[in-house]
Every structure is written in structure tokens, then in C-alpha cells.
C-alpha positions in Angstrom: -52.3 2.2 -5.7 -52.9 -0.5 -8.2 -52.4 -4.1 -7.3 -49.3 -4.1 -9.6 -47.9 -1.1 -7.7 -48.4 -2.9 -4.4 -46.8 -6.1 -5.7 -43.8 -4.1 -7.0 -43.4 -2.3 -3.7 -43.6 -5.6 -1.8 -40.9 -7.2 -4.0 -38.7 -4.1 -3.5 -39.2 -4.2 0.2 -38.4 -7.9 0.4 -35.0 -7.1 -1.2 -34.2 -4.3 1.2 -32.4 -6.3 3.9 -30.0 -7.8 1.3 -29.4 -4.3 -0.2 -28.7 -2.9 3.3 -26.4 -5.8 4.1 -24.5 -5.3 0.8 -24.1 -1.6 1.5 -22.7 -2.3 5.0 -20.1 -4.6 3.4 -19.1 -2.0 0.9 -18.8 0.7 3.5 -16.5 -1.5 5.5 -14.5 -2.3 2.4 -14.0 1.4 1.7 -12.8 2.3 5.2 -9.2 1.1 4.7 -8.9 3.3 1.5 -10.0 6.4 3.4 -7.4 5.6 6.0 -4.8 5.0 3.4 -5.5 8.3 1.7 -5.2 10.1 5.1 -1.9 8.2 5.7 -0.6 9.3 2.3 -1.3 12.9 3.1 0.5 12.6 6.5 3.5 10.9 4.8 3.6 13.6 2.1 3.4 16.3 4.7 6.2 14.7 6.7 8.4 14.8 3.6 7.6 18.0 1.7 8.9 18.1 -1.9 9.8 21.0 -4.2 8.5 19.0 -7.2 5.3 17.1 -7.8 2.9 18.9 -5.3 0.2 19.7 -7.9 0.3 16.2 -9.4 0.1 14.5 -6.0 -2.8 16.7 -5.0 -4.6 16.1 -8.3 -4.1 12.3 -8.5 -4.9 11.7 -4.8 -7.9 14.0 -5.0 -9.2 12.1 -8.0 -9.0 8.8 -6.1 -10.7 10.4 -3.1 -13.5 11.9 -5.2 -14.2 8.6 -6.8 -14.1 6.9 -3.3 -16.5 9.5 -1.9 -18.9 9.1 -4.8 -18.9 5.4 -4.4 -17.5 4.7 -7.8 -15.3 1.8 -6.9 -16.6 -1.7 -6.8 -15.7 -3.8 -3.8 -13.5 -5.9 -6.0 -11.5 -2.7 -7.1 -10.4 -2.0 -3.5 -7.0 -3.9 -3.7 -6.1 -2.2 -7.0 -7.0 1.2 -5.7 -4.9 0.6 -2.6 -1.9 -0.1 -4.9 -2.7 3.0 -6.9 -2.6 5.1 -3.8 0.8 3.6 -2.9 2.0 4.5 -6.4 0.8 8.1 -6.2 2.5 8.5 -2.9 5.8 7.0 -4.0 5.9 9.1 -7.2 5.4 12.2 -5.0 8.0 11.2 -2.4 10.5 10.4 -5.2 10.0 13.7 -7.2 12.8 15.6 -5.6 15.1 12.7 -5.5 14.6 11.9 -9.2 15.2 15.6 -10.0 18.5 15.7 -8.1 19.9 12.2 -8.3 22.4 11.0 -10.8 24.9 8.1 -11.0 27.5 10.4 -9.5 25.1 11.8 -6.9 22.8 9.0 -5.8 20.0 9.5 -3.4 18.9 7.0 -0.8 15.1 6.6 -1.1 14.8 3.6 1.2 13.0 5.4 4.0 10.7 7.0 1.6 9.3 4.0 -0.3 10.3 0.8 1.4 7.9 -0.2 4.1 9.4 -1.7 7.2 12.9 -1.4 5.6 14.7 -2.2 8.9 12.0 -4.6 10.2 11.0 -2.0 12.8 8.7 -3.2 15.4 10.1 -6.7 14.7 7.6 -7.1 12.0 7.8 -8.1 8.3 4.1 -7.8 7.2 5.1 -5.5 4.3 7.3 -8.2 2.9 6.6 -11.4 1.0 8.6 -14.1 2.7 9.0 -17.8 1.9 9.4 -19.9 4.0 8.5 -18.2 7.3 11.5 -16.9 9.2 13.1 -19.0 11.9 12.9 -16.0 14.2 12.0 -12.3 14.2 13.5 -9.7 16.6 16.0 -6.9 17.2 15.0 -5.4 13.9 15.9 -8.4 11.8 14.5 -11.6 10.4 16.5 -14.9 10.6 16.5 -17.9 8.4 18.4 -20.9 9.7 19.9 -23.5 7.4 17.6 -22.9 4.5 17.3 -20.9 1.3 14.6 -18.3 1.3 13.0 -15.6 -0.7 12.1 -12.2 0.7 10.8 -9.3 -1.4 8.6 -6.2 -1.4 6.9 -4.8 -4.5 7.4 -1.0 -4.8 4.7 0.8 -6.6 5.0 4.0 -8.6 8.8 3.8 -9.1 9.8 5.9 -12.1 12.2 4.5 -14.7 15.8 5.0 -13.5 18.9 3.3 -12.2 18.5 1.8 -8.7 21.1 0.2 -6.5 20.0 -2.4 -4.0 22.0 -3.0 -0.9 21.4 -5.3 2.1 23.0 -6.2 5.3 23.3 -9.9 5.9 25.2 -12.4 8.0 26.1 -15.9 7.1 27.4 -18.4 9.7 29.1 -21.4 8.2 28.1 -24.7 9.7 25.2 -26.1 11.5 22.8 -24.3 13.8 24.8 -25.2 16.9 28.1 -23.9 15.5 
């Protein structure tokens, strides 16, 4: 080997630890996507639809193929996670959208809203400001304050949606 070849090899080997470290970071970043794809398949299997099966399989398969081929950059992970949510929600809503009308509404809450009833006394799927006063018994509580609570739903097709909530307001101070 020529001295130039030895020098090039030496420089490449010096960069190897950084490359290995970077690869390990990418592998860890990809793991949640693989879990999310598996969870999407489980959720879809738990709610079989008459419509949208081929599209779901094709869209989710395309994301999985790109994931397995390492085609996503680490900074794409968050956007891909939202894409998987959208693919899953479009599938879960396929039958509802085909059958629903203003006269025959279809409740899709359990299909697309995460932690709709604050199950497990958690609200991690919600954007909440300020933090609740308390959390428990499948509810969140805000005392003597205004608050914002929302959840972005991905993959929702154009349509007419009705939002309902159950709430309680107690007039007066916290000791009333």
C-alpha cells in the first residue's frame, strides 16, 4: 500500500468511533417508530374495517420499508410518527366515514382520541396549560382558573364533526 493509502485508511479509522456512535443514536431514534408501526397494526387488527384495508397496508408498508432501509434522517422521526398516526386514523375512520351522515352520526372518539377518558389517570396525549390542579378518577381538575386543553388529531378526513365534553363547574371559591 502506498503512503497515501495508509494515510487515507488512518484518517478513516480515526473517524470510526464517531460514526459508530452516530449509528447507535440513529438506531435508538428509530426504535419508537418500529414500536409505533407495530402498535398501529395491533390497533387496526382490533378494529377491522370493511374499507381502506389495501390503502392502510400500502401506506404503512411504505413507511416501514423506508424505516427498514434507513431512509429517514433522525430529524424526520417526529414527522414520521405523525404520519403513522394519520395513516392509522384514516384507516380506523374508513367505515365510519362511509356510513356516517348528519342524520346517522358515528362516534369515533375511541378510535382516534388518545386517552379520551383520561384512563390510567393520565393526560400525556393532551396539550394542557396550565397544569391541572389534580388528576384522578379518570378526570383532570382545574381549580379557579381558565385553562386550555387540546389534542391534535391526525389524518382526519374532511367532514362534519361534533365535539362533546362532560364538565362540571362549581360556583364560588375552592372551599365552597
